[in-house]
A tleap script that builds the chain and sets N, CA, C and O, in Angstrom:
source leaprc.protein.ff14SB
mol = sequence {
  NMET LEU VAL CYS VAL VAL LEU ALA VAL LEU
  PRO ASN ALA LYS SER LEU TYR SER ASN TRP
  ASP LEU GLY GLN HIE SER THR ARG GLY PRO
  THR GLU LEU THR THR THR THR PRO ALA GLY
  GLU LYS ILE SER THR GLY LEU ASP LYS ASP
  TYR ALA PHE HIE TRP SER TYR GLY LYS VAL
  GLU LEU LEU THR LEU LEU ILE PRO ASN ALA
  TYR GLY GLY GLY SER ILE GLY MET LEU GLY
  SER ASP SER GLU LEU TYR LYS ALA MET LYS
  SER ASN GLY ALA GLN VAL GLY LYS GLU ILE
  GLN SER TYR THR TYR TRP GLY ASP LYS MET
  SER THR SER GLY PRO VAL TYR PHE GLY ALA
  LEU VAL CYS PHE LEU PHE VAL LEU GLY MET
  PHE VAL ILE ARG ASN PRO MET LYS CTRP
}
set mol.1.N position { 1.375 49.886 3.346 }
set mol.1.CA position { 1.466 48.466 3.063 }
set mol.1.C position { 2.825 47.923 3.501 }
set mol.1.O position { 2.914 46.820 4.041 }
set mol.2.N position { 3.877 48.701 3.266 }
set mol.2.CA position { 5.224 48.294 3.652 }
set mol.2.C position { 5.332 48.143 5.173 }
set mol.2.O position { 5.982 47.221 5.666 }
set mol.3.N position { 4.700 49.043 5.900 }
set mol.3.CA position { 4.701 48.963 7.364 }
set mol.3.C position { 3.999 47.690 7.824 }
set mol.3.O position { 4.456 47.045 8.767 }
set mol.4.N position { 2.911 47.323 7.181 }
set mol.4.CA position { 2.189 46.091 7.524 }
set mol.4.C position { 3.056 44.857 7.263 }
set mol.4.O position { 3.053 43.915 8.055 }
set mol.5.N position { 3.791 44.864 6.161 }
set mol.5.CA position { 4.677 43.736 5.844 }
set mol.5.C position { 5.768 43.627 6.901 }
set mol.5.O position { 6.065 42.527 7.365 }
set mol.6.N position { 6.368 44.743 7.287 }
set mol.6.CA position { 7.423 44.738 8.296 }
set mol.6.C position { 6.868 44.256 9.630 }
set mol.6.O position { 7.516 43.460 10.310 }
set mol.7.N position { 5.688 44.719 10.018 }
set mol.7.CA position { 5.069 44.281 11.274 }
set mol.7.C position { 4.712 42.786 11.244 }
set mol.7.O position { 4.729 42.123 12.281 }
set mol.8.N position { 4.398 42.274 10.084 }
set mol.8.CA position { 4.067 40.854 9.976 }
set mol.8.C position { 5.318 39.980 10.026 }
set mol.8.O position { 5.270 38.865 10.546 }
set mol.9.N position { 6.427 40.468 9.496 }
set mol.9.CA position { 7.660 39.676 9.432 }
set mol.9.C position { 8.442 39.737 10.737 }
set mol.9.O position { 9.050 38.739 11.124 }
set mol.10.N position { 8.448 40.870 11.426 }
set mol.10.CA position { 9.272 41.040 12.617 }
set mol.10.C position { 9.067 39.977 13.697 }
set mol.10.O position { 10.066 39.468 14.204 }
set mol.11.N position { 7.856 39.610 14.079 }
set mol.11.CA position { 7.723 38.584 15.127 }
set mol.11.C position { 8.316 37.223 14.728 }
set mol.11.O position { 8.674 36.425 15.594 }
set mol.12.N position { 8.416 36.967 13.436 }
set mol.12.CA position { 8.925 35.684 12.961 }
set mol.12.C position { 10.343 35.769 12.415 }
set mol.12.O position { 10.856 34.780 11.891 }
set mol.13.N position { 10.986 36.920 12.525 }
set mol.13.CA position { 12.295 37.128 11.906 }
set mol.13.C position { 13.342 36.153 12.426 }
set mol.13.O position { 14.159 35.661 11.648 }
set mol.14.N position { 13.337 35.862 13.722 }
set mol.14.CA position { 14.343 34.962 14.300 }
set mol.14.C position { 14.220 33.549 13.716 }
set mol.14.O position { 15.220 32.964 13.302 }
set mol.15.N position { 13.013 33.006 13.682 }
set mol.15.CA position { 12.841 31.650 13.146 }
set mol.15.C position { 13.038 31.619 11.627 }
set mol.15.O position { 13.562 30.638 11.099 }
set mol.16.N position { 12.635 32.657 10.930 }
set mol.16.CA position { 12.867 32.702 9.483 }
set mol.16.C position { 14.362 32.725 9.170 }
set mol.16.O position { 14.824 32.041 8.257 }
set mol.17.N position { 15.112 33.520 9.936 }
set mol.17.CA position { 16.549 33.600 9.704 }
set mol.17.C position { 17.239 32.275 10.050 }
set mol.17.O position { 18.111 31.820 9.310 }
set mol.18.N position { 16.853 31.659 11.167 }
set mol.18.CA position { 17.510 30.405 11.548 }
set mol.18.C position { 17.202 29.298 10.540 }
set mol.18.O position { 18.078 28.483 10.250 }
set mol.19.N position { 15.994 29.246 10.005 }
set mol.19.CA position { 15.669 28.263 8.957 }
set mol.19.C position { 16.469 28.526 7.689 }
set mol.19.O position { 16.963 27.590 7.059 }
set mol.20.N position { 16.600 29.787 7.313 }
set mol.20.CA position { 17.382 30.122 6.119 }
set mol.20.C position { 18.851 29.756 6.327 }
set mol.20.O position { 19.485 29.191 5.436 }
set mol.21.N position { 19.390 30.081 7.505 }
set mol.21.CA position { 20.794 29.807 7.787 }
set mol.21.C position { 21.065 28.303 7.832 }
set mol.21.O position { 22.085 27.848 7.315 }
set mol.22.N position { 20.179 27.537 8.434 }
set mol.22.CA position { 20.334 26.085 8.476 }
set mol.22.C position { 20.276 25.486 7.078 }
set mol.22.O position { 20.994 24.531 6.782 }
set mol.23.N position { 19.441 26.031 6.230 }
set mol.23.CA position { 19.334 25.548 4.854 }
set mol.23.C position { 20.605 25.718 4.058 }
set mol.23.O position { 20.834 24.985 3.095 }
set mol.24.N position { 21.445 26.678 4.440 }
set mol.24.CA position { 22.700 26.896 3.741 }
set mol.24.C position { 23.728 25.814 4.054 }
set mol.24.O position { 24.644 25.575 3.267 }
set mol.25.N position { 23.575 25.163 5.204 }
set mol.25.CA position { 24.573 24.188 5.662 }
set mol.25.C position { 24.004 22.783 5.805 }
set mol.25.O position { 24.686 21.906 6.335 }
set mol.26.N position { 22.806 22.547 5.362 }
set mol.26.CA position { 22.137 21.268 5.552 }
set mol.26.C position { 22.718 20.194 4.644 }
set mol.26.O position { 23.158 20.484 3.531 }
set mol.27.N position { 22.717 18.947 5.125 }
set mol.27.CA position { 23.165 17.825 4.286 }
set mol.27.C position { 22.127 17.476 3.236 }
set mol.27.O position { 22.424 16.743 2.293 }
set mol.28.N position { 20.938 17.980 3.384 }
set mol.28.CA position { 19.887 17.689 2.418 }
set mol.28.C position { 20.059 18.477 1.122 }
set mol.28.O position { 19.400 18.190 0.122 }
set mol.29.N position { 20.923 19.444 1.144 }
set mol.29.CA position { 21.182 20.202 -0.069 }
set mol.29.C position { 20.169 21.302 -0.278 }
set mol.29.O position { 19.288 21.525 0.552 }
set mol.30.N position { 20.306 21.987 -1.399 }
set mol.30.CA position { 19.380 23.088 -1.683 }
set mol.30.C position { 17.985 22.572 -2.053 }
set mol.30.O position { 17.728 21.368 -2.037 }
set mol.31.N position { 17.124 23.479 -2.374 }
set mol.31.CA position { 15.743 23.144 -2.693 }
set mol.31.C position { 15.634 22.195 -3.872 }
set mol.31.O position { 16.525 22.160 -4.721 }
set mol.32.N position { 14.572 21.435 -3.938 }
set mol.32.CA position { 14.371 20.460 -5.003 }
set mol.32.C position { 13.606 21.065 -6.176 }
set mol.32.O position { 13.137 20.331 -7.046 }
set mol.33.N position { 13.478 22.344 -6.214 }
set mol.33.CA position { 12.824 22.982 -7.346 }
set mol.33.C position { 13.718 22.853 -8.568 }
set mol.33.O position { 14.915 23.135 -8.501 }
set mol.34.N position { 13.148 22.432 -9.664 }
set mol.34.CA position { 13.913 22.226 -10.882 }
set mol.34.C position { 13.972 23.523 -11.676 }
set mol.34.O position { 12.952 24.177 -11.897 }
set mol.35.N position { 15.163 23.881 -12.097 }
set mol.35.CA position { 15.337 25.077 -12.917 }
set mol.35.C position { 15.681 24.662 -14.339 }
set mol.35.O position { 16.080 23.525 -14.590 }
set mol.36.N position { 15.523 25.579 -15.243 }
set mol.36.CA position { 15.784 25.303 -16.653 }
set mol.36.C position { 16.805 26.296 -17.182 }
set mol.36.O position { 16.729 27.493 -16.905 }
set mol.37.N position { 17.754 25.786 -17.944 }
set mol.37.CA position { 18.748 26.663 -18.575 }
set mol.37.C position { 18.112 27.350 -19.770 }
set mol.37.O position { 17.043 26.931 -20.214 }
set mol.38.N position { 18.733 28.390 -20.304 }
set mol.38.CA position { 18.190 29.040 -21.503 }
set mol.38.C position { 18.057 28.084 -22.688 }
set mol.38.O position { 17.219 28.294 -23.564 }
set mol.39.N position { 18.888 27.025 -22.716 }
set mol.39.CA position { 18.813 26.054 -23.813 }
set mol.39.C position { 17.676 25.054 -23.611 }
set mol.39.O position { 17.402 24.248 -24.500 }
set mol.40.N position { 17.008 25.094 -22.448 }
set mol.40.CA position { 15.882 24.201 -22.192 }
set mol.40.C position { 16.245 22.948 -21.411 }
set mol.40.O position { 15.390 22.085 -21.211 }
set mol.41.N position { 17.495 22.826 -20.964 }
set mol.41.CA position { 17.899 21.669 -20.179 }
set mol.41.C position { 17.442 21.833 -18.739 }
set mol.41.O position { 17.530 22.922 -18.172 }
set mol.42.N position { 16.950 20.738 -18.148 }
set mol.42.CA position { 16.507 20.793 -16.756 }
set mol.42.C position { 17.691 20.539 -15.836 }
set mol.42.O position { 18.477 19.617 -16.051 }
set mol.43.N position { 17.805 21.368 -14.812 }
set mol.43.CA position { 18.866 21.239 -13.828 }
set mol.43.C position { 18.205 20.976 -12.481 }
set mol.43.O position { 17.309 21.712 -12.069 }
set mol.44.N position { 18.647 19.932 -11.802 }
set mol.44.CA position { 18.132 19.648 -10.473 }
set mol.44.C position { 19.300 19.340 -9.551 }
set mol.44.O position { 20.161 18.529 -9.890 }
set mol.45.N position { 19.336 19.968 -8.409 }
set mol.45.CA position { 20.395 19.712 -7.447 }
set mol.45.C position { 19.779 19.206 -6.149 }
set mol.45.O position { 20.264 19.530 -5.065 }
set mol.46.N position { 18.730 18.424 -6.250 }
set mol.46.CA position { 18.019 17.957 -5.068 }
set mol.46.C position { 18.660 16.738 -4.441 }
set mol.46.O position { 19.834 16.445 -4.666 }
set mol.47.N position { 17.875 16.042 -3.657 }
set mol.47.CA position { 18.368 14.891 -2.921 }
set mol.47.C position { 18.721 13.732 -3.834 }
set mol.47.O position { 18.095 13.520 -4.872 }
set mol.48.N position { 19.712 13.008 -3.434 }
set mol.48.CA position { 20.115 11.781 -4.074 }
set mol.48.C position { 19.034 10.722 -3.827 }
set mol.48.O position { 18.447 10.708 -2.745 }
set mol.49.N position { 18.755 9.853 -4.770 }
set mol.49.CA position { 17.710 8.840 -4.582 }
set mol.49.C position { 18.059 7.904 -3.428 }
set mol.49.O position { 17.188 7.558 -2.629 }
set mol.50.N position { 19.314 7.494 -3.333 }
set mol.50.CA position { 19.713 6.605 -2.242 }
set mol.50.C position { 19.520 7.267 -0.882 }
set mol.50.O position { 19.080 6.619 0.067 }
set mol.51.N position { 19.843 8.538 -0.784 }
set mol.51.CA position { 19.676 9.251 0.484 }
set mol.51.C position { 18.188 9.420 0.820 }
set mol.51.O position { 17.790 9.270 1.975 }
set mol.52.N position { 17.385 9.728 -0.177 }
set mol.52.CA position { 15.960 9.964 0.060 }
set mol.52.C position { 15.255 8.698 0.541 }
set mol.52.O position { 14.342 8.772 1.364 }
set mol.53.N position { 15.668 7.544 0.036 }
set mol.53.CA position { 15.022 6.288 0.410 }
set mol.53.C position { 15.817 5.513 1.463 }
set mol.53.O position { 15.583 4.323 1.670 }
set mol.54.N position { 16.742 6.182 2.114 }
set mol.54.CA position { 17.618 5.541 3.092 }
set mol.54.C position { 16.838 4.892 4.235 }
set mol.54.O position { 17.244 3.847 4.744 }
set mol.55.N position { 15.742 5.489 4.635 }
set mol.55.CA position { 14.981 4.970 5.768 }
set mol.55.C position { 13.729 4.212 5.328 }
set mol.55.O position { 12.853 3.948 6.152 }
set mol.56.N position { 13.629 3.864 4.065 }
set mol.56.CA position { 12.454 3.126 3.590 }
set mol.56.C position { 12.582 1.649 3.924 }
set mol.56.O position { 13.683 1.116 4.064 }
set mol.57.N position { 11.440 1.008 4.049 }
set mol.57.CA position { 11.418 -0.432 4.298 }
set mol.57.C position { 11.986 -1.193 3.118 }
set mol.57.O position { 11.901 -0.742 1.976 }
set mol.58.N position { 12.564 -2.344 3.397 }
set mol.58.CA position { 12.918 -3.280 2.344 }
set mol.58.C position { 11.640 -3.953 1.852 }
set mol.58.O position { 10.598 -3.848 2.500 }
set mol.59.N position { 11.706 -4.632 0.728 }
set mol.59.CA position { 10.495 -5.214 0.148 }
set mol.59.C position { 9.863 -6.251 1.063 }
set mol.59.O position { 8.648 -6.235 1.263 }
set mol.60.N position { 10.662 -7.149 1.622 }
set mol.60.CA position { 10.114 -8.198 2.483 }
set mol.60.C position { 9.821 -7.660 3.878 }
set mol.60.O position { 9.023 -8.237 4.616 }
set mol.61.N position { 10.462 -6.560 4.235 }
set mol.61.CA position { 10.280 -5.993 5.568 }
set mol.61.C position { 8.874 -5.446 5.794 }
set mol.61.O position { 8.504 -5.148 6.929 }
set mol.62.N position { 8.097 -5.314 4.738 }
set mol.62.CA position { 6.703 -4.879 4.893 }
set mol.62.C position { 5.879 -5.882 5.691 }
set mol.62.O position { 4.757 -5.575 6.094 }
set mol.63.N position { 6.417 -7.073 5.924 }
set mol.63.CA position { 5.731 -8.051 6.778 }
set mol.63.C position { 5.509 -7.508 8.181 }
set mol.63.O position { 4.592 -7.949 8.875 }
set mol.64.N position { 6.338 -6.552 8.610 }
set mol.64.CA position { 6.179 -6.011 9.957 }
set mol.64.C position { 4.868 -5.243 10.107 }
set mol.64.O position { 4.456 -4.947 11.229 }
set mol.65.N position { 4.211 -4.918 9.006 }
set mol.65.CA position { 2.897 -4.282 9.109 }
set mol.65.C position { 1.866 -5.260 9.659 }
set mol.65.O position { 0.916 -4.853 10.328 }
set mol.66.N position { 2.050 -6.551 9.378 }
set mol.66.CA position { 1.109 -7.574 9.818 }
set mol.66.C position { 1.639 -8.427 10.970 }
set mol.66.O position { 0.868 -8.867 11.824 }
set mol.67.N position { 2.944 -8.659 10.995 }
set mol.67.CA position { 3.553 -9.517 12.010 }
set mol.67.C position { 4.512 -8.669 12.832 }
set mol.67.O position { 5.521 -8.200 12.305 }
set mol.68.N position { 4.222 -8.466 14.101 }
set mol.68.CA position { 5.109 -7.618 14.900 }
set mol.68.C position { 6.496 -8.235 15.021 }
set mol.68.O position { 6.631 -9.442 15.222 }
set mol.69.N position { 7.507 -7.414 14.900 }
set mol.69.CA position { 8.903 -7.823 15.048 }
set mol.69.C position { 9.318 -8.925 14.082 }
set mol.69.O position { 10.139 -9.775 14.430 }
set mol.70.N position { 8.760 -8.921 12.873 }
set mol.70.CA position { 9.139 -9.919 11.875 }
set mol.70.C position { 10.602 -9.760 11.484 }
set mol.70.O position { 11.232 -10.729 11.061 }
set mol.71.N position { 11.151 -8.564 11.617 }
set mol.71.CA position { 12.569 -8.318 11.346 }
set mol.71.C position { 13.256 -7.835 12.613 }
set mol.71.O position { 14.170 -7.012 12.554 }
set mol.72.N position { 12.830 -8.331 13.726 }
set mol.72.CA position { 13.394 -7.907 14.998 }
set mol.72.C position { 12.677 -6.668 15.492 }
set mol.72.O position { 11.727 -6.193 14.869 }
set mol.73.N position { 13.136 -6.153 16.611 }
set mol.73.CA position { 12.516 -4.969 17.193 }
set mol.73.C position { 13.249 -3.721 16.784 }
set mol.73.O position { 13.557 -3.525 15.608 }
set mol.74.N position { 13.530 -2.866 17.764 }
set mol.74.CA position { 14.307 -1.666 17.507 }
set mol.74.C position { 15.777 -2.012 17.350 }
set mol.74.O position { 16.178 -3.162 17.531 }
set mol.75.N position { 16.569 -1.020 17.015 }
set mol.75.CA position { 18.002 -1.264 16.840 }
set mol.75.C position { 18.640 -1.812 18.107 }
set mol.75.O position { 19.456 -2.732 18.048 }
set mol.76.N position { 18.278 -1.262 19.229 }
set mol.76.CA position { 18.785 -1.737 20.504 }
set mol.76.C position { 17.595 -2.188 21.338 }
set mol.76.O position { 16.626 -1.448 21.501 }
set mol.77.N position { 17.673 -3.395 21.860 }
set mol.77.CA position { 16.592 -3.917 22.677 }
set mol.77.C position { 17.145 -4.723 23.840 }
set mol.77.O position { 18.330 -5.054 23.883 }
set mol.78.N position { 16.286 -5.025 24.758 }
set mol.78.CA position { 16.668 -5.799 25.924 }
set mol.78.C position { 16.260 -7.256 25.704 }
set mol.78.O position { 15.123 -7.545 25.331 }
set mol.79.N position { 17.200 -8.163 25.939 }
set mol.79.CA position { 16.944 -9.594 25.812 }
set mol.79.C position { 16.996 -10.222 27.196 }
set mol.79.O position { 17.948 -10.017 27.949 }
set mol.80.N position { 15.968 -10.984 27.520 }
set mol.80.CA position { 15.876 -11.609 28.828 }
set mol.80.C position { 16.671 -12.900 28.912 }
set mol.80.O position { 17.352 -13.289 27.963 }
set mol.81.N position { 16.577 -13.550 30.049 }
set mol.81.CA position { 17.346 -14.767 30.295 }
set mol.81.C position { 16.868 -15.949 29.469 }
set mol.81.O position { 17.541 -16.979 29.430 }
set mol.82.N position { 15.731 -15.830 28.812 }
set mol.82.CA position { 15.247 -16.927 27.966 }
set mol.82.C position { 15.755 -16.846 26.524 }
set mol.82.O position { 15.480 -17.741 25.726 }
set mol.83.N position { 16.494 -15.782 26.179 }
set mol.83.CA position { 16.989 -15.640 24.805 }
set mol.83.C position { 18.236 -16.505 24.596 }
set mol.83.O position { 18.970 -16.799 25.540 }
set mol.84.N position { 18.456 -16.899 23.360 }
set mol.84.CA position { 19.610 -17.743 23.030 }
set mol.84.C position { 20.925 -16.994 23.215 }
set mol.84.O position { 21.919 -17.589 23.631 }
set mol.85.N position { 20.945 -15.692 22.911 }
set mol.85.CA position { 22.161 -14.903 23.091 }
set mol.85.C position { 22.541 -14.841 24.564 }
set mol.85.O position { 23.715 -14.970 24.912 }
set mol.86.N position { 21.559 -14.645 25.420 }
set mol.86.CA position { 21.808 -14.601 26.865 }
set mol.86.C position { 22.400 -15.926 27.331 }
set mol.86.O position { 23.380 -15.943 28.075 }
set mol.87.N position { 21.807 -17.034 26.894 }
set mol.87.CA position { 22.290 -18.362 27.305 }
set mol.87.C position { 23.710 -18.612 26.802 }
set mol.87.O position { 24.540 -19.166 27.522 }
set mol.88.N position { 23.986 -18.197 25.551 }
set mol.88.CA position { 25.327 -18.406 24.986 }
set mol.88.C position { 26.360 -17.572 25.729 }
set mol.88.O position { 27.460 -18.054 26.001 }
set mol.89.N position { 26.025 -16.334 26.060 }
set mol.89.CA position { 26.968 -15.491 26.782 }
set mol.89.C position { 27.223 -16.038 28.182 }
set mol.89.O position { 28.359 -16.039 28.656 }
set mol.90.N position { 26.181 -16.494 28.828 }
set mol.90.CA position { 26.304 -17.042 30.185 }
set mol.90.C position { 27.161 -18.308 30.181 }
set mol.90.O position { 27.997 -18.504 31.064 }
set mol.91.N position { 26.942 -19.175 29.166 }
set mol.91.CA position { 27.711 -20.422 29.100 }
set mol.91.C position { 29.186 -20.181 28.751 }
set mol.91.O position { 30.033 -21.022 29.054 }
set mol.92.N position { 29.499 -19.050 28.120 }
set mol.92.CA position { 30.880 -18.714 27.784 }
set mol.92.C position { 31.559 -17.880 28.870 }
set mol.92.O position { 32.661 -17.371 28.666 }
set mol.93.N position { 30.913 -17.742 30.003 }
set mol.93.CA position { 31.537 -17.091 31.148 }
set mol.93.C position { 31.335 -15.595 31.233 }
set mol.93.O position { 31.993 -14.948 32.048 }
set mol.94.N position { 30.462 -15.015 30.436 }
set mol.94.CA position { 30.224 -13.569 30.509 }
set mol.94.C position { 29.431 -13.247 31.768 }
set mol.94.O position { 28.550 -14.007 32.169 }
set mol.95.N position { 29.748 -12.132 32.378 }
set mol.95.CA position { 29.000 -11.697 33.557 }
set mol.95.C position { 27.804 -10.886 33.072 }
set mol.95.O position { 27.966 -9.767 32.586 }
set mol.96.N position { 26.625 -11.437 33.201 }
set mol.96.CA position { 25.402 -10.793 32.723 }
set mol.96.C position { 24.420 -10.661 33.872 }
set mol.96.O position { 24.438 -11.454 34.813 }
set mol.97.N position { 23.577 -9.667 33.788 }
set mol.97.CA position { 22.540 -9.461 34.786 }
set mol.97.C position { 21.283 -10.234 34.407 }
set mol.97.O position { 21.356 -11.311 33.817 }
set mol.98.N position { 20.129 -9.666 34.755 }
set mol.98.CA position { 18.860 -10.297 34.410 }
set mol.98.C position { 18.548 -10.173 32.931 }
set mol.98.O position { 17.904 -11.046 32.349 }
set mol.99.N position { 19.013 -9.072 32.318 }
set mol.99.CA position { 18.804 -8.826 30.890 }
set mol.99.C position { 20.105 -8.321 30.287 }
set mol.99.O position { 20.981 -7.817 30.989 }
set mol.100.N position { 20.213 -8.468 28.958 }
set mol.100.CA position { 21.337 -7.883 28.255 }
set mol.100.C position { 20.806 -6.981 27.154 }
set mol.100.O position { 19.734 -7.218 26.598 }
set mol.101.N position { 21.568 -5.954 26.853 }
set mol.101.CA position { 21.188 -5.020 25.791 }
set mol.101.C position { 21.930 -5.427 24.527 }
set mol.101.O position { 23.149 -5.602 24.540 }
set mol.102.N position { 21.183 -5.575 23.434 }
set mol.102.CA position { 21.805 -6.046 22.201 }
set mol.102.C position { 21.024 -5.528 20.997 }
set mol.102.O position { 19.928 -4.985 21.131 }
set mol.103.N position { 21.621 -5.711 19.807 }
set mol.103.CA position { 20.932 -5.373 18.566 }
set mol.103.C position { 19.811 -6.372 18.333 }
set mol.103.O position { 20.033 -7.582 18.381 }
set mol.104.N position { 18.625 -5.877 18.085 }
set mol.104.CA position { 17.489 -6.781 17.861 }
set mol.104.C position { 16.831 -6.543 16.511 }
set mol.104.O position { 15.718 -7.018 16.281 }
set mol.105.N position { 17.482 -5.829 15.627 }
set mol.105.CA position { 16.912 -5.518 14.314 }
set mol.105.C position { 17.844 -6.050 13.244 }
set mol.105.O position { 19.057 -5.856 13.322 }
set mol.106.N position { 17.286 -6.722 12.241 }
set mol.106.CA position { 18.115 -7.243 11.150 }
set mol.106.C position { 17.510 -6.938 9.788 }
set mol.106.O position { 17.667 -7.721 8.852 }
set mol.107.N position { 16.829 -5.824 9.670 }
set mol.107.CA position { 16.230 -5.425 8.395 }
set mol.107.C position { 17.208 -4.687 7.497 }
set mol.107.O position { 18.415 -4.698 7.743 }
set mol.108.N position { 16.684 -4.040 6.446 }
set mol.108.CA position { 17.504 -3.372 5.440 }
set mol.108.C position { 17.993 -1.987 5.854 }
set mol.108.O position { 18.975 -1.494 5.300 }
set mol.109.N position { 17.327 -1.354 6.816 }
set mol.109.CA position { 17.738 -0.017 7.236 }
set mol.109.C position { 18.962 -0.114 8.143 }
set mol.109.O position { 19.278 -1.182 8.668 }
set mol.110.N position { 19.648 1.022 8.318 }
set mol.110.CA position { 20.811 1.026 9.215 }
set mol.110.C position { 20.384 0.818 10.655 }
set mol.110.O position { 21.028 0.071 11.392 }
set mol.111.N position { 19.312 1.467 11.062 }
set mol.111.CA position { 18.812 1.341 12.422 }
set mol.111.C position { 17.352 1.786 12.429 }
set mol.111.O position { 16.866 2.398 11.478 }
set mol.112.N position { 16.677 1.469 13.509 }
set mol.112.CA position { 15.277 1.848 13.637 }
set mol.112.C position { 14.898 1.881 15.110 }
set mol.112.O position { 15.525 1.216 15.934 }
set mol.113.N position { 13.890 2.643 15.431 }
set mol.113.CA position { 13.420 2.654 16.813 }
set mol.113.C position { 12.379 1.563 17.028 }
set mol.113.O position { 11.910 1.367 18.149 }
set mol.114.N position { 12.025 0.873 15.998 }
set mol.114.CA position { 11.066 -0.217 16.087 }
set mol.114.C position { 10.184 -0.244 14.855 }
set mol.114.O position { 9.984 0.793 14.222 }
set mol.115.N position { 9.664 -1.379 14.508 }
set mol.115.CA position { 8.857 -1.488 13.297 }
set mol.115.C position { 7.460 -0.892 13.477 }
set mol.115.O position { 6.946 -0.785 14.590 }
set mol.116.N position { 6.877 -0.516 12.371 }
set mol.116.CA position { 5.494 -0.063 12.369 }
set mol.116.C position { 4.623 -1.313 12.326 }
set mol.116.O position { 4.880 -2.222 11.536 }
set mol.117.N position { 3.609 -1.364 13.156 }
set mol.117.CA position { 2.739 -2.533 13.208 }
set mol.117.C position { 1.289 -2.067 13.182 }
set mol.117.O position { 0.815 -1.462 14.144 }
set mol.118.N position { 0.584 -2.342 12.094 }
set mol.118.CA position { -0.822 -1.975 12.003 }
set mol.118.C position { -1.705 -3.019 12.660 }
set mol.118.O position { -2.734 -2.689 13.249 }
set mol.119.N position { -1.314 -4.248 12.562 }
set mol.119.CA position { -2.098 -5.326 13.129 }
set mol.119.C position { -2.906 -6.032 12.064 }
set mol.119.O position { -3.556 -5.402 11.229 }
set mol.120.N position { -2.854 -7.330 12.108 }
set mol.120.CA position { -3.568 -8.140 11.131 }
set mol.120.C position { -5.072 -7.895 11.218 }
set mol.120.O position { -5.756 -7.898 10.195 }
set mol.121.N position { -5.588 -7.685 12.414 }
set mol.121.CA position { -7.023 -7.463 12.572 }
set mol.121.C position { -7.465 -6.169 11.891 }
set mol.121.O position { -8.506 -6.149 11.233 }
set mol.122.N position { -6.707 -5.103 12.034 }
set mol.122.CA position { -7.043 -3.826 11.409 }
set mol.122.C position { -7.006 -3.959 9.884 }
set mol.122.O position { -7.895 -3.461 9.193 }
set mol.123.N position { -5.982 -4.629 9.366 }
set mol.123.CA position { -5.893 -4.832 7.913 }
set mol.123.C position { -7.038 -5.703 7.407 }
set mol.123.O position { -7.584 -5.448 6.333 }
set mol.124.N position { -7.406 -6.731 8.175 }
set mol.124.CA position { -8.541 -7.577 7.793 }
set mol.124.C position { -9.828 -6.767 7.761 }
set mol.124.O position { -10.619 -6.906 6.828 }
set mol.125.N position { -10.051 -5.932 8.751 }
set mol.125.CA position { -11.262 -5.110 8.774 }
set mol.125.C position { -11.293 -4.123 7.614 }
set mol.125.O position { -12.364 -3.835 7.080 }
set mol.126.N position { -10.136 -3.602 7.217 }
set mol.126.CA position { -10.067 -2.703 6.068 }
set mol.126.C position { -10.488 -3.435 4.798 }
set mol.126.O position { -11.318 -2.934 4.039 }
set mol.127.N position { -9.924 -4.609 4.564 }
set mol.127.CA position { -10.260 -5.379 3.358 }
set mol.127.C position { -11.721 -5.803 3.396 }
set mol.127.O position { -12.406 -5.752 2.375 }
set mol.128.N position { -12.204 -6.218 4.555 }
set mol.128.CA position { -13.616 -6.590 4.690 }
set mol.128.C position { -14.521 -5.393 4.383 }
set mol.128.O position { -15.543 -5.538 3.713 }
set mol.129.N position { -14.141 -4.217 4.874 }
set mol.129.CA position { -14.925 -3.009 4.612 }
set mol.129.C position { -14.972 -2.651 3.138 }
set mol.129.O position { -15.954 -2.075 2.669 }
set mol.130.N position { -13.920 -2.987 2.404 }
set mol.130.CA position { -13.912 -2.696 0.972 }
set mol.130.C position { -14.993 -3.485 0.235 }
set mol.130.O position { -15.514 -3.026 -0.781 }
set mol.131.N position { -15.327 -4.659 0.742 }
set mol.131.CA position { -16.323 -5.498 0.075 }
set mol.131.C position { -17.720 -5.366 0.683 }
set mol.131.O position { -18.714 -5.515 -0.028 }
set mol.132.N position { -17.810 -5.094 1.963 }
set mol.132.CA position { -19.115 -5.069 2.640 }
set mol.132.C position { -19.818 -3.724 2.453 }
set mol.132.O position { -21.026 -3.698 2.219 }
set mol.133.N position { -19.109 -2.631 2.548 }
set mol.133.CA position { -19.713 -1.305 2.475 }
set mol.133.C position { -20.120 -1.027 1.016 }
set mol.133.O position { -19.292 -1.130 0.110 }
set mol.134.N position { -21.360 -0.683 0.800 }
set mol.134.CA position { -21.881 -0.416 -0.536 }
set mol.134.C position { -22.096 1.066 -0.793 }
set mol.134.O position { -22.667 1.430 -1.820 }
set mol.135.N position { -21.664 1.912 0.091 }
set mol.135.CA position { -21.852 3.347 -0.016 }
set mol.135.C position { -20.796 3.929 -0.964 }
set mol.135.O position { -19.630 3.543 -0.887 }
set mol.136.N position { -21.189 4.864 -1.868 }
set mol.136.CA position { -20.195 5.474 -2.754 }
set mol.136.C position { -19.141 6.291 -2.011 }
set mol.136.O position { -18.089 6.590 -2.576 }
set mol.137.N position { -19.399 6.653 -0.768 }
set mol.137.CA position { -18.436 7.389 0.027 }
set mol.137.C position { -17.173 6.564 0.255 }
set mol.137.O position { -16.112 7.126 0.526 }
set mol.138.N position { -17.273 5.233 0.148 }
set mol.138.CA position { -16.151 4.338 0.357 }
set mol.138.C position { -15.016 4.676 -0.613 }
set mol.138.O position { -13.844 4.594 -0.245 }
set mol.139.N position { -15.346 5.043 -1.817 }
set mol.139.CA position { -14.310 5.331 -2.814 }
set mol.139.C position { -13.796 6.718 -2.648 }
set mol.139.O position { -12.917 7.144 -3.397 }
savepdb mol mol.pdb
quit
């Protein structure tokens, strides 16, 4: 049995060791498993609440699920010659090309690669399906 365990672990030893080693130095901290002292007190050394929710949407930012770019696009985006920033830079003598690269996100997160957009039509069809479908499988 011991030989079987060794044969099963050996092919994965490199990745198991690197995951263990990274866990020792990670900013996420140790495991979130809660331990108990002999006196019955719970000890947890897991993630901070602020850190865990650092990339969560703000309350009003959920509008981006229905309205694309309601809080801007990604952290960095390209603005064309029709944007107000482009016109202001051009009128102040800045040398600009056809587009300029600028911050296009103004939500609660520090940065984002772009908002999640489900689409109003998809959400409407979901709500419609909740009322139209009479099959118990719906629940």
